[in-house]
N, C-alpha and C positions, 0 to 999 in steps of 0.2 A: 417082405422083400429081404434079400441078403445085402448086407451093408457093402459097399464098393468104397475101396481106399483109393483117393485121387490125389493130384496135385495142382495147387492153384500157383501160376506164376504173375506176379505184380511188380512192374519196375524192370529196368535194365532195358538192353536193348532187344532189337528184332532176333538177334542172333542168340540171345539168352533165351528166348521163348523157344525158339524152334530146338535148341540142344536139349532143354530142359524137356521138350515135348518127347524128343527121341529118347533120350535116357530113360524117361519114365514109362513109355511104351516098352522098351527092353526088358524093366525091370518088374513089369506087370501091374502098373498102376492103372486105374480106370476109373474115371476119366481125366484129361488134363483140361484145366481151365485156365482163362487169362482175363484179364480186366482192362479197364481204360481209365485215364485220368486227363489232366489239361496237357501232358506231353507223349500220349500214348494212345492210338487207336486199337481198340479191340479186334475190329473187322480185318486189318491188316495183319494185326498179330495172329491171328486165326489163319490166315493164308499160310502165313509162314510156317505155323504149326502143322497145318494140312499137308504141305509140301514135304515136311521133314518126317512125317510118319504115315503108317499104312493100315493100321487096325485100331487104335486107341480112339474113343469118343473125344472130340474137341467142343469145347464150350466156352460161352462168354458169361462171365460172372463178375462184373456185367458189361455190356454195352449200354450207352445211354439211350433212353427210349424218348428223350427230348433233344431237339437240335436237329433230328432227321425226320423226314417224313414218312408216312407209312409206306409209300412207294418205294423209296430208297430202302428203308429197312428190308422190305421182302425181296428185293433184287439184290441187296448184298447177301441175305440169306440164301437165296436161291443159288447163286455163285459159289458160296463157299460149301455149301451142302454137295454141290456138283463136284467141287475141287477135292473135297475129301472122301467123296464116295459114299455120300450117305451118312456121315458119322458127326453130324452138326447138332448141338442143343444151344438154341438161342436165348441166352440168359439176358433179360432186360431190367433196367432199374432208372428211376428218375433224380437220384441223388438228393441232396438236402433240398429244401426250398431257396436257400442261398444260391446253391449252385445252380440251380434252373434257372433262377431270374437273373445272378449276375455273371455266370459263366456262358450260359446259353442265351440268354436275353428272351428267355420263355416265361409265359405266365405260369407262376408257382402255385396257382389255387387248383384245389381238387384233384390231387394226383392220383388218387386210387380210382375214382371213376374215369378219370383220363386214361388210365392204363387197362382198364377193363374194356372200354370201348375199343382202344388199339388193337388188343389181341384178337377180338373176332374180327376185325378189318383186316389184319394182316391174313388170317386164314383165309376171309373171301376173295383177297386178291391172288394166293398162293392157288386157289380152285378157279381162279378165273377162267372163262372159254369165250368164244366169240361175242357173247353180249355184252361182255366188259362187267364193270362194277361202278354201280352208284350209290352213294352214301350221303346222307345229311343227318349228322349227329350232333351232339353238344360241343364235342371238340374237335370232330374231323369232317371234312367234307372232300368228296371226290366224285368226278364225273369222268370216267376212263373208258373210252370205246375203243377197243385195238383195232389198228390199221394195219396190222399183218397177222398172220396164223399164230394162234396162242395155244401152248399146251399146258392144260390143268395140272398141277402136280399135287402129291401129299403134302401137308403142310410140315414144316419143320419144328419138332418139339419146341415150346416156348416155355421158359422158366420165368418168374417174376422173383425181384427181390423185394424183401419186405423186412421192416423192424418192428414197428408198432401195429397193434391189432386190425386198423383198418385197411393198412396196406398188406398184410398178411392174408387178410380175408378177400382181398381182390386176387390173389394168387390161389386160394382156394375156389373161388367162385369160376375163374376162368382160364386158368395156366395148367401146364403139365406138371408142375413143379415149382417149389419154392426155393430161391437161393438165401442160404441164411447167413448172418453178419458174424465178421470174425469174433466179436465181443459175447454173442450168445452163450450162457450159461446153461448147463441141463436144466437148472431148474427153470430159468426163463422159457425154455423150449416146452417144458412139460406143462407149465401153469400158465403161459401165455400163448406162445406159438401155435401149438397143435389145438387148442381150442378155438383160436381165431380161423385157422383152416379149416376146421370143421364145421364153423358158423358161416364162413363163406362158401363152402361146398353146399351146405344146405340152400343156401340162396338160390341156386342154379339147379339142385335137385341131383348133385353129382355124388361119385363116391367118396367120402371123406378121407379116405387114406392118400392124401396127395403127398407124394416124394417130397424130402428136403435133401438138397445139396448144400451142406452147410460146412463153412470155412472153420478151421481149427488152427489158431496161431501155432506153429511148430517152429520153435528155435533150438537148433542142435548144434553143439560144439564139443569139441574135448576139453576145452576150456568151459565149464558148467556154468560158472559165474558169468562169464561174457555172454553164453547163450540166454541166460537169464535177464541179463540186463537190455539185450536186445529185443527180448519179448516184453519186457516191461515199457520200453519205449515205445512200441507198437500201441499196447494198451493204453498208455498215457495220451497218444495222440488221438486216438478215437475218442477217448473220454471227454476230450475237450467239447465235442460236438453235443449239443443241448437235446438233440433228438433222441438220444439215447437215456433219457431221463427215467424212462420206466424201469428198465432193468438196474439203474443204478441205486433206484430206491428199493427195488425187491430184494435186492442182494445187500442192501446195507453200505453201500459203497460211497455215500454222501460226502463223509469228511474227507475221504482220501482225494475224491473228484474235486472237491473245494480246492484242495491244495493243488492239485495238478493245474486247474485254471487258474489259480492265481501265479503258479510259476510260468504258465504259458503266456500271461499276460506280459511278464516280465523277460520272456524269452530265456528263461532259465530250463536247459534241459536236463541238467543232471538234477535239480528239485522236482521237475517233472516226473523222472524216472525214480527217484526216491521215494517219492508220495505212493507208488504202486506196491501195495502191501503184499506178502506172502499169500494171504488169503485170495487177493484178486488174482494174484498169477496162477495159482493153483486151481481154481475155478474156470479160467478163462483158457490158459493156455498149457502148451505141452513144451517144458523148456529144461534143458540141462546137457548133460553128456549123452552118447548114444544109446547108452544102457539104461540111465535116467529116463529117457523119452520113450523108449520102447515100453517101460513099465507105465509110465503115464497115458500112454496112448491108449493101452489095454482099458483104462478107466472112461475112455472117451467112447469106446465102441459101442455102437447100439443107440447112440443120440442121434444118428442120422441115416437115411437110406444112403447117400454120397457123401463120405466124410471126406472133405478136401484138405490136405495138409498145406497150409500157408505160411510160407516162409516172410518173417518180418523184414520190412524194407526201410521203415522210418528213420533216419539219419546215417543210412547206411551206403556206400559206394555201390557201384555197379559189379565190382570184382567181390565185394563182401556179399552181395545179395546172391550171385551165382556161386559163391562157397555155401551159403546157407540151403539152397536149392540142391546143391551136391550133397550135403549131408542129410536132407531130408529122403532123398532117393537112396542112399546109401544105406540109411538106417532102417527104412521102413519097406524097400523093395525086397522082390524076390531073390 
């Protein structure tokens, strides 16, 4: 598959998402992704992006697979796909166990088997005819008998986010693609992610060449030192999460991450950023002036089927985020 270069929007306002999507489409990016957090809905952002564009693929990377029922997920995706004229990829993820339990009030156990069951159920609901859907699973129950005419539809492509091997294998087993994390390194993709995708695909007899849509932190500014600082801040923010231990150990980042976590406990942002070494920055992010960033992005090509340029947002204002998105589009667009 030929690698496609896309843009990912995280943070800012709905206007930020819509304008970035329109500009990315005009400059030849494909696709445009957005995400959600506790202050932003991916589905509403996707609606704004769909209304602002006409040809580019729009995708969630991710929308939460917890906190929404399968019926709500399929209905929202159906509406978004209709609104966009069939341009939607539904990227789903669970977040960390703490996010599942503390943010959504959901049971955080067995997330990989849960999403494996969910994806199959979503496809059954999209294909539903007059006989409806009955499902009694480990995690989901549905007894839906339509009372009005229902038109079956083709399923929306579903990508699953995964970091550790079991969740990556779930994407390989049932999804149309994997959403890769912004701190993935080439070594981690080659030695952990792709083998796990292949293992998951083997369990269901699928083609092992599952596409990966992978985020790459891209921080571009005329002030190269500021760009590198912003990228380091985003890396430090993610490094606090213990879910990512496998990558940290594989790459030998343990000492740096210990310092980052100590600084986090003191809420010392400057110390967190200072603990991100040049080696970490170089293996995870693209950061610097426009010319430096173009050279660095070349070294990232070939890692993913869809490479998503992801602007750092941690510690930045809405205006600064918009500047970073504009710089990505101006630097890497046609």
